[in-house]
RODO-2510 file (C-alpha; in nm, 4 decimals, decimal comma):
residues 471
     n   res          X          Y          Z
     1     m     0,0000     0,0000     0,0000
     2     e     0,1004     0,3616    -0,0519
     3     l     0,1785     0,5315     0,2790
     4     g     0,3130     0,8684     0,1647
     5     m     0,5039     1,1065     0,3917
     6     g     0,5176     1,0280     0,7618
     7     i     0,6797     1,1143     1,0924
     8     g     0,7588     0,9167     1,4038
     9     w     0,4967     0,9847     1,6707
    10     r     0,6394     1,0346     2,0192
    11     p     0,4524     1,1577     2,3290
    12     e     0,6901     1,4529     2,3634
    13     i     0,5911     1,5903     2,0202
    14     a     0,2340     1,4629     2,0012
    15     a     0,0865     1,8129     1,9711
    16     e     0,3407     1,9155     1,7076
    17     v     0,2737     1,6023     1,5010
    18     e    -0,1014     1,6645     1,5131
    19     a    -0,0479     2,0209     1,3909
    20     l     0,1808     1,9314     1,0984
    21     s     0,0320     1,9565     0,7516
    22     g     0,1024     1,7060     0,4783
    23     v     0,1555     1,4108     0,7134
    24     d    -0,0131     1,0997     0,5758
    25     w     0,0894     0,8520     0,8441
    26     v     0,2811     0,8110     1,1678
    27     e     0,4830     0,5361     1,3291
    28     a     0,4650     0,4642     1,7030
    29     v     0,7038     0,2517     1,9099
    30     a     0,4961    -0,0577     1,9835
    31     e     0,6376    -0,1204     2,3307
    32     n     0,5327     0,2300     2,4396
    33     l     0,1646     0,1562     2,3710
    34     c    -0,0916    -0,0385     2,5726
    35     d    -0,2656    -0,3405     2,4246
    36     d    -0,6171    -0,2136     2,4940
    37     h    -0,6285     0,1647     2,4546
    38     l    -0,4563     0,4433     2,2623
    39     p    -0,3148     0,7766     2,3758
    40     g    -0,5593     1,0549     2,2924
    41     s    -0,3279     1,2023     2,0282
    42     l    -0,3066     0,8769     1,8327
    43     a    -0,6811     0,8265     1,8604
    44     r    -0,7413     1,1735     1,7157
    45     l    -0,4958     1,1102     1,4308
    46     r    -0,6721     0,7866     1,3445
    47     e    -1,0094     0,9633     1,3452
    48     r    -0,8636     1,2020     1,0860
    49     g    -0,7689     0,9078     0,8662
    50     v    -0,3966     0,9110     0,9482
    51     t    -0,2475     0,5604     0,9292
    52     v    -0,0553     0,4454     1,2391
    53     v     0,2114     0,1740     1,2095
    54     p     0,3484     0,0008     1,5231
    55     h     0,7283    -0,0245     1,5217
    56     g     0,8705    -0,2918     1,7521
    57     v     1,2117    -0,2726     1,9156
    58     a     1,2200    -0,5672     2,1582
    59     l     1,1468    -0,8899     1,9671
    60     g     1,5103    -0,9609     1,8863
    61     l     1,4325    -1,1661     1,5766
    62     g     1,8043    -1,2003     1,5042
    63     g     1,8645    -1,3646     1,8418
    64     a     1,9356    -1,7340     1,8903
    65     d     1,6085    -1,7997     2,0737
    66     r     1,2761    -1,8391     1,9006
    67     p     1,0553    -1,5294     1,9333
    68     d     0,8786    -1,4955     2,2663
    69     p     0,5058    -1,5780     2,2213
    70     g     0,4043    -1,3111     2,4717
    71     r     0,5897    -1,0371     2,2871
    72     l     0,4413    -1,1538     1,9580
    73     a     0,0920    -1,1536     2,1069
    74     s     0,1393    -0,7987     2,2352
    75     l     0,2657    -0,6786     1,8969
    76     a    -0,0331    -0,8435     1,7269
    77     a    -0,2724    -0,6803     1,9734
    78     r    -0,1271    -0,3367     1,9066
    79     a    -0,1546    -0,3891     1,5303
    80     e    -0,5211    -0,4813     1,5647
    81     l    -0,5921    -0,1920     1,8025
    82     l    -0,4403     0,0520     1,5532
    83     g    -0,5963    -0,1069     1,2457
    84     a    -0,2410    -0,1050     1,1073
    85     p    -0,1679    -0,2256     0,7527
    86     l     0,1644    -0,3768     0,8672
    87     v     0,4020    -0,3968     1,1624
    88     t     0,7779    -0,3446     1,1628
    89     e     1,0770    -0,4711     1,3604
    90     h     1,4542    -0,4920     1,3279
    91     i     1,7169    -0,7325     1,1998
    92     a     1,9012    -0,7433     1,5295
    93     f     1,9486    -0,9259     1,8560
    94     v     1,8736    -0,7528     2,1850
    95     r     1,9374    -1,0246     2,4447
    96     a     2,1557    -1,3328     2,4822
    97     g     2,2401    -1,6088     2,7243
    98     g     1,9836    -1,8246     2,8978
    99     p     1,9037    -2,1951     2,8505
   100     l     2,0817    -2,2385     2,5167
   101     t     2,4115    -2,1356     2,6769
   102     a     2,3509    -2,2287     3,0428
   103     s     2,4518    -1,8729     3,1298
   104     p     2,2658    -1,5742     3,2775
   105     r     2,0256    -1,3942     3,0490
   106     l     2,1607    -1,0527     2,9501
   107     e     1,9753    -0,7603     2,7901
   108     a     2,1562    -0,5232     2,5564
   109     g     1,9055    -0,2426     2,5911
   110     h     1,9804    -0,1666     2,2270
   111     l     1,9808    -0,3197     1,8795
   112     l     2,2952    -0,5198     1,8047
   113     p     2,3983    -0,6518     1,4619
   114     v     2,3653    -1,0173     1,3699
   115     p     2,6598    -1,1766     1,1896
   116     r     2,5989    -1,2010     0,8168
   117     t     2,6667    -1,5738     0,8117
   118     r     2,4689    -1,8765     0,6948
   119     d     2,4043    -1,9854     1,0539
   120     a     2,2654    -1,6470     1,1534
   121     l     2,0555    -1,6279     0,8375
   122     d     1,9036    -1,9724     0,8993
   123     v     1,8050    -1,8715     1,2534
   124     l     1,6719    -1,5334     1,1434
   125     c     1,4601    -1,6829     0,8646
   126     e     1,2960    -1,9338     1,0985
   127     n     1,2310    -1,6637     1,3582
   128     v     1,0785    -1,4384     1,0919
   129     r     0,8459    -1,7147     0,9742
   130     i     0,7342    -1,7765     1,3334
   131     a     0,6621    -1,4048     1,3713
   132     q     0,4778    -1,3850     1,0389
   133     d     0,2499    -1,6719     1,1369
   134     s     0,1702    -1,4988     1,4687
   135     l     0,0862    -1,1547     1,3308
   136     p    -0,2423    -1,0461     1,1724
   137     v    -0,0751    -0,8194     0,9148
   138     p     0,2443    -0,8235     0,7049
   139     l     0,5825    -0,7778     0,8687
   140     a     0,8652    -0,5527     0,7479
   141     l     1,2177    -0,5606     0,8905
   142     e     1,4653    -0,2755     0,9282
   143     n     1,8395    -0,2749     0,8679
   144     i     2,0195    -0,1359     1,1724
   145     a     2,3094     0,1015     1,2353
   146     a     2,6235    -0,0619     1,3712
   147     l     2,9380     0,0400     1,5537
   148     i     3,0926    -0,3059     1,5229
   149     t     3,1084    -0,5834     1,2659
   150     w     3,1457    -0,9567     1,3153
   151     p     3,4571    -1,1385     1,1944
   152     d     3,4356    -1,3958     0,9124
   153     e     3,1098    -1,2716     0,7627
   154     e     2,9995    -1,4575     0,4499
   155     l     2,7540    -1,2128     0,2920
   156     t     2,7306    -0,8409     0,2287
   157     e     2,4392    -0,6525     0,3819
   158     g     2,2584    -0,6376     0,0478
   159     q     2,3045    -1,0110    -0,0141
   160     f     2,1895    -1,0938     0,3382
   161     l     1,8720    -0,8880     0,2968
   162     a     1,8042    -1,0280    -0,0503
   163     e     1,8204    -1,3867     0,0666
   164     l     1,6103    -1,3077     0,3742
   165     v     1,3367    -1,1675     0,1483
   166     e     1,3536    -1,4613    -0,0909
   167     r     1,3321    -1,7225     0,1835
   168     t     1,0588    -1,5627     0,3942
   169     g     0,8653    -1,3164     0,1777
   170     v     0,9195    -1,0525     0,4470
   171     r     0,9197    -0,6892     0,3398
   172     l     1,1942    -0,4377     0,4131
   173     l     1,2092    -0,1124     0,6054
   174     i     1,5218     0,0536     0,4733
   175     d     1,6768     0,3145     0,7022
   176     v     1,8994     0,5353     0,4870
   177     a     2,0533     0,6939     0,7971
   178     n     2,1632     0,3463     0,9057
   179     l     2,3189     0,2848     0,5641
   180     h     2,5137     0,6093     0,6069
   181     t     2,6151     0,5097     0,9612
   182     n     2,7522     0,1790     0,8364
   183     h     2,9360     0,3626     0,5584
   184     v     3,1189     0,5884     0,8069
   185     n     3,1748     0,3272     1,0780
   186     l     3,2336     0,0111     0,8779
   187     g     3,3284     0,1298     0,5307
   188     q     3,0217    -0,0268     0,3690
   189     d     2,9089     0,1373     0,0440
   190     p     2,5386     0,2401     0,0563
   191     a     2,5123     0,2337    -0,3246
   192     k     2,6383    -0,1248    -0,3372
   193     a     2,3915    -0,2305    -0,0681
   194     l     2,1070    -0,0677    -0,2635
   195     d     2,2243    -0,2409    -0,5827
   196     e     2,2155    -0,5804    -0,4129
   197     l     1,8977    -0,5659    -0,2110
   198     p     1,5491    -0,6219    -0,3590
   199     v     1,4251    -0,2627    -0,3660
   200     e     1,0843    -0,3799    -0,4879
   201     a     1,0330    -0,5404    -0,1443
   202     i     1,0638    -0,2060     0,0379
   203     a     0,7582    -0,1262     0,2504
   204     y     0,8875     0,2161     0,3529
   205     v     1,1980     0,4166     0,4364
   206     h     1,3347     0,5776     0,7537
   207     v     1,5274     0,9047     0,7528
   208     a     1,6967     1,0273     1,0718
   209     g     1,9729     1,2497     1,2041
   210     g     2,2965     1,1716     1,3810
   211     v     2,6368     1,3147     1,4615
   212     e     3,0009     1,2232     1,3982
   213     k     3,2429     1,2171     1,6919
   214     n     3,6071     1,1124     1,6630
   215     g     3,5475     0,9402     1,3314
   216     v     3,2457     0,7441     1,4553
   217     w     2,8926     0,8197     1,3372
   218     h     2,6339     0,7995     1,6148
   219     d     2,2791     0,7393     1,4940
   220     t     2,1253     0,9566     1,7649
   221     h     1,7836     1,0459     1,6206
   222     a     1,8430     1,3663     1,8170
   223     h     2,0018     1,5817     1,5468
   224     p     1,8757     1,7260     1,2197
   225     v     1,8966     1,5076     0,9108
   226     s     2,2359     1,5692     0,7502
   227     p     2,3114     1,6162     0,3773
   228     p     2,4958     1,2799     0,3511
   229     v     2,1845     1,0985     0,4730
   230     l     1,9731     1,2844     0,2193
   231     d     2,2274     1,1782    -0,0444
   232     v     2,1628     0,8124     0,0415
   233     l     1,7895     0,8801     0,0209
   234     a     1,8458     1,0235    -0,3266
   235     e     2,0414     0,7092    -0,4236
   236     l     1,7485     0,4956    -0,3148
   237     r     1,4908     0,7173    -0,4922
   238     s     1,6892     0,6919    -0,8160
   239     r     1,6212     0,3183    -0,8068
   240     v     1,2662     0,2958    -0,6724
   241     d     0,9710     0,5084    -0,5630
   242     p     0,9263     0,3900    -0,2029
   243     p     0,5651     0,3456    -0,0836
   244     g     0,6391     0,5559     0,2233
   245     v     0,9107     0,7746     0,3749
   246     l     0,9219     0,8647     0,7447
   247     l     1,1215     1,1129     0,9529
   248     e     1,2386     0,9739     1,2877
   249     r     1,3180     1,1874     1,5928
   250     d     1,3594     1,0361     1,9399
   251     d     1,5254     1,3044     2,1515
   252     a     1,6176     1,6733     2,1704
   253     f     1,2877     1,7486     2,0008
   254     p     1,2818     2,0756     1,8045
   255     p     0,9812     2,3057     1,7539
   256     g     0,7164     2,1981     1,5064
   257     a     0,8442     2,4434     1,2466
   258     e     1,1827     2,2687     1,2389
   259     l     1,0182     1,9287     1,2000
   260     a     0,8149     2,0701     0,9116
   261     g     1,1357     2,2025     0,7546
   262     e     1,2989     1,8581     0,7729
   263     l     0,9932     1,7016     0,6102
   264     d     1,0167     1,9620     0,3328
   265     a     1,3849     1,8787     0,2795
   266     i     1,2978     1,5095     0,2483
   267     r     1,0216     1,5869    -0,0030
   268     a     1,2588     1,8045    -0,2061
   269     t     1,5212     1,5283    -0,2119
   270     l     1,2674     1,2749    -0,3358
   271     r     1,1458     1,5092    -0,6114
   272     k     1,4956     1,5960    -0,7288
   273     a     1,6163     1,2334    -0,7335
   274     a     1,3143     1,0905    -0,9161
   275     p     1,4059     0,9466    -1,2591
   276     p     1,2787     1,1503    -1,5539
   277     a     0,9310     1,0544    -1,6716
   278     g     0,9407     0,7763    -1,9283
   279     s     1,2982     0,6759    -1,8452
   280     g     1,1969     0,3322    -1,7211
   281     p     0,9945     0,1525    -1,4528
   282     d     0,9725     0,3438    -1,1285
   283     r     0,9813     0,0264    -0,9197
   284     p     1,2414    -0,1842    -1,1010
   285     a     1,3303    -0,5422    -1,0282
   286     r     1,6520    -0,5890    -0,8361
   287     r     1,9642    -0,5749    -1,0480
   288     r     2,1735    -0,8890    -1,0242
   289     t     2,5276    -0,7937    -0,9281
   290     e     2,6890    -1,1268    -1,0141
   291     p     2,5847    -1,4068    -1,2527
   292     p     2,4883    -1,7388    -1,0924
   293     a     2,7916    -1,9620    -1,0465
   294     g     2,6024    -2,2758    -1,1456
   295     p     2,3465    -2,5149    -1,0012
   296     d     2,4884    -2,4755    -0,6494
   297     a     2,4975    -2,0958    -0,6578
   298     s     2,3938    -1,9098    -0,3468
   299     p     2,0234    -1,8257    -0,3425
   300     a     2,1179    -1,4618    -0,2861
   301     s     2,2708    -1,4436    -0,6335
   302     d     1,9559    -1,5588    -0,8123
   303     a     1,6723    -1,4469    -0,5872
   304     s     1,4525    -1,2847    -0,8493
   305     d     1,4738    -1,5761    -1,0981
   306     r     1,3838    -1,8641    -0,8689
   307     s     1,0968    -1,7098    -0,6767
   308     g     0,9199    -1,5190    -0,9485
   309     g     1,0391    -1,1968    -0,7919
   310     s     1,1085    -1,1381    -0,4256
   311     g     0,8377    -1,2555    -0,1922
   312     g     0,6481    -0,9692    -0,0404
   313     s     0,7237    -0,7313    -0,3258
   314     g     0,4755    -0,4953    -0,4789
   315     g     0,1149    -0,4359    -0,3785
   316     s     0,0336    -0,5133    -0,0206
   317     g     0,3192    -0,7653    -0,0120
   318     g     0,4362    -0,9779     0,2753
   319     s     0,2300    -1,2248     0,4697
   320     g    -0,0238    -1,1906     0,7416
   321     g    -0,1337    -1,4150     1,0235
   322     s    -0,2370    -1,6889     0,7804
   323     g     0,1274    -1,7549     0,7027
   324     d     0,0612    -1,7112     0,3283
   325     r     0,3932    -1,6455     0,1553
   326     t     0,3076    -1,6749    -0,2102
   327     g     0,6057    -1,7742    -0,4242
   328     v     0,8213    -1,8589    -0,1216
   329     a     0,9591    -2,2108    -0,0949
   330     a     0,8548    -2,4296     0,1999
   331     p     1,0918    -2,3604     0,4899
   332     a     1,3704    -2,6032     0,5694
   333     p     1,4350    -2,6703     0,9391
   334     v     1,7283    -2,4950     1,0989
   335     p     2,0204    -2,7407     1,0908
   336     a     2,1051    -2,9129     1,4172
   337     g     2,3396    -2,7129     1,6354
   338     t     2,2877    -2,3861     1,4485
   339     r     2,0915    -2,2161     1,7255
   340     d     2,3402    -2,3369     1,9856
   341     r     2,6373    -2,1968     1,7921
   342     t     2,4544    -1,8674     1,7381
   343     a     2,3604    -1,8491     2,1063
   344     v     2,7171    -1,9027     2,2250
   345     a     2,8576    -1,6410     1,9868
   346     q     2,5965    -1,3777     2,0749
   347     a     2,6269    -1,4404     2,4491
   348     a     3,0049    -1,4031     2,4328
   349     l     2,9777    -1,0735     2,2474
   350     l     2,7060    -0,9277     2,4691
   351     s     2,8876    -1,0339     2,7855
   352     a     3,2004    -0,8556     2,6623
   353     l     2,9964    -0,5419     2,5941
   354     v     2,7966    -0,5212     2,9175
   355     a     2,9738    -0,7417     3,1731
   356     g     3,3408    -0,6751     3,0971
   357     t     3,4314    -1,0315     3,0027
   358     p     3,7135    -1,0869     2,7494
   359     a     3,6362    -0,9864     2,3925
   360     p     3,5648    -1,2740     2,1524
   361     e     3,8397    -1,3459     1,9022
   362     g     3,8398    -1,1462     1,5809
   363     f     3,6580    -0,8332     1,7010
   364     d     3,8069    -0,4854     1,6912
   365     h     3,8725    -0,4117     2,0594
   366     r     3,8587    -0,0359     2,0113
   367     r     3,5177    -0,0576     1,8471
   368     l     3,3937    -0,2894     2,1206
   369     r     3,4877    -0,0249     2,3780
   370     v     3,2977     0,2396     2,1785
   371     q     2,9939     0,0120     2,1585
   372     s     3,0158    -0,0716     2,5282
   373     r     3,0210     0,2962     2,6254
   374     a     2,7319     0,3658     2,3898
   375     l     2,5211     0,0896     2,5474
   376     a     2,5889     0,2204     2,8986
   377     a     2,5085     0,5775     2,7950
   378     k     2,1827     0,4678     2,6351
   379     r     2,0912     0,2762     2,9510
   380     a     2,1476     0,5891     3,1590
   381     d     1,9398     0,8019     2,9207
   382     v     1,6458     0,5611     2,9017
   383     v     1,6373     0,5014     3,2787
   384     a     1,6287     0,8792     3,3228
   385     k     1,3235     0,8874     3,0948
   386     v     1,1298     0,6013     3,2518
   387     a     1,2198     0,7164     3,6056
   388     p     1,2730     1,0945     3,5848
   389     e     1,2672     1,1190     3,9645
   390     l     1,6113     0,9556     3,9829
   391     p     1,8106     1,2329     3,8085
   392     e     1,5944     1,4842     3,9932
   393     i     1,6857     1,3312     4,3308
   394     l     2,0518     1,2663     4,2519
   395     g     2,1117     1,5856     4,0565
   396     d     2,4397     1,6241     3,8697
   397     g     2,5682     1,3014     4,0243
   398     y     2,3075     1,0831     3,8533
   399     r     2,4945     1,0030     3,5352
   400     a     2,8306     0,9193     3,6929
   401     a     2,6576     0,7057     3,9569
   402     f     2,4549     0,5183     3,6985
   403     l     2,7524     0,4508     3,4698
   404     a     2,9500     0,3158     3,7669
   405     y     2,6534     0,0916     3,8524
   406     a     2,6224    -0,0274     3,4912
   407     r     2,9866    -0,1369     3,4748
   408     s     2,9232    -0,4073     3,7341
   409     r     2,5508    -0,4716     3,6858
   410     p     2,4525    -0,5938     3,3376
   411     m     2,0870    -0,5407     3,2524
   412     s     1,8856    -0,8623     3,2823
   413     g     1,5336    -0,7209     3,2648
   414     g     1,3568    -0,4137     3,1349
   415     y     1,4439    -0,0515     3,2004
   416     r     1,1986    -0,0116     3,4881
   417     r     1,3568    -0,3041     3,6682
   418     d     1,6944    -0,1477     3,5883
   419     a     1,5853     0,1770     3,7525
   420     l     1,4824    -0,0089     4,0682
   421     g     1,8086    -0,2010     4,0757
   422     f     2,0075     0,1197     4,0410
   423     a     1,8151     0,2930     4,3215
   424     e     1,8649    -0,0073     4,5495
   425     h     2,2366    -0,0144     4,4653
   426     v     2,2742     0,3532     4,5569
   427     l     2,0880     0,3054     4,8857
   428     v     2,2827    -0,0073     4,9842
   429     a     2,6052     0,1851     4,9187
   430     g     2,4900     0,4518     5,1651
   431     g     2,4039     0,7257     4,9172
   432     p     2,3006     0,9883     4,8427
   433     a     2,5109     1,1895     5,0860
   434     d     2,2354     1,4447     5,1428
   435     p     1,9919     1,3026     5,4055
   436     a     1,6857     1,4592     5,2406
   437     a     1,7775     1,3119     4,9012
   438     r     1,8413     0,9742     5,0650
   439     r     1,4947     0,9786     5,2240
   440     r     1,3323     1,0746     4,8929
   441     l     1,5150     0,7940     4,7129
   442     t     1,4135     0,5467     4,9841
   443     y     1,0475     0,6427     4,9546
   444     w     1,0655     0,6275     4,5748
   445     w     1,2121     0,2776     4,5868
   446     q     0,9583     0,1568     4,8450
   447     d     0,6682     0,2803     4,6334
   448     r     0,7803     0,0708     4,3358
   449     s     0,9582    -0,2355     4,4688
   450     g     0,6717    -0,4256     4,6302
   451     a     0,4953    -0,7262     4,4802
   452     r     0,1903    -0,5060     4,4311
   453     p     0,1390    -0,1272     4,4178
   454     p     0,0857     0,0370     4,7578
   455     r    -0,2714     0,1079     4,8609
   456     r    -0,4179     0,4556     4,8173
   457     a    -0,3800     0,5469     5,1838
   458     t    -0,0135     0,4483     5,1766
   459     r     0,0445     0,6539     4,8626
   460     l    -0,1156     0,9589     5,0208
   461     v     0,0973     0,9269     5,3334
   462     r     0,4146     0,8888     5,1293
   463     a     0,3215     1,1814     4,9050
   464     a     0,2698     1,4023     5,2084
   465     r     0,5964     1,2825     5,3558
   466     a     0,7773     1,3594     5,0289
   467     v     0,6414     1,7150     5,0348
   468     l     0,7709     1,7601     5,3883
   469     v     1,1115     1,6241     5,2856
   470     r     1,1383     1,8797     5,0037
   471     r     1,0737     2,1580     5,2565
***
């Protein structure tokens, strides 16, 4: 379906998004929504006919484990609540460890790249098919930005995505900012990736801002869209007219006028890069970059020939809850031992990043340190958002205290549990030094750490006590 021009809906800019003109659709982070009711802003947008697409960040379809049925059920419920035409997720892993490795479960708190190997692709394809069969609408998957790359990879990003589409019929959400990030950080050519991937399978496109520091591009979603990112968007538009294009912004939100200006810049880029009328099909089939090597050639090299075009391309594309993947071959089971090998490799990497264990062989140690610091910083930022009382109570000391906590306490649950663990750690260590702040932190922790929420009378007493403490 044609989506048009969109913007990422976030609570902090809900009013600005509602006031923007020329917005055809919005995307909302699925995990930030309830299963049974919508925020008023999203409800009003839907009443105006604005399409809302749920964008998941926590499934971890690239992980060694099969997708969690509860997470899939929640994503399906949000899609149905929104009347969404599709749902989207990421080609990434977000947790590792657990039963497959007989080691503690660790959470990354962020999207981490899967190795572009046959093992990882087999696991990803099976996980995608499980997700497709659990969802009521088609699924599209996003390429991610990376600070690190795995050693001994067997496929380029474009080849990996092409074979994923052929084997599952999944659609693609191409983030041009992530292609630029991987160009700066990993030396990967965005034009080559676009040449190799099946552009006709694109459901829509993300555009976002970032910043370069010390030769590393950070995909912050907190800065204006830069000219190099718009250049990658132009490269993509020269090949295909994407059904939808969306501006993402997750932090440091500017006024509505600046958001409107970024949308205008994206529209101008798309117009300028469009092929001249009559110069050829606007949604071309993928160009083969190498001829097949023979009967045993990799499926990625001959995807369009053997499946009648990439599964999930054109029209509504993809598969819904029925598991219908027209033109896609029946899935082969994941070979024995593949999930175990993937689990061990991912657990070793994540443990090195968040628990300080030795780096796995073959990784760039400098880049691992950059990624490790980025994960800890993101943890601190998200905990500050989900529990804003903590930086308020701890003041300027919050960030240093949290980063010290994170170095010895890997995240094993969600961010709210992380906030409680941090507060408990500070209290056990005897902080904060200020008695009034220590009492406030104690009351905050008590209110949230019980097996059930405190009764109304208890909340009133604690609220009154907190007011007295502030005085």
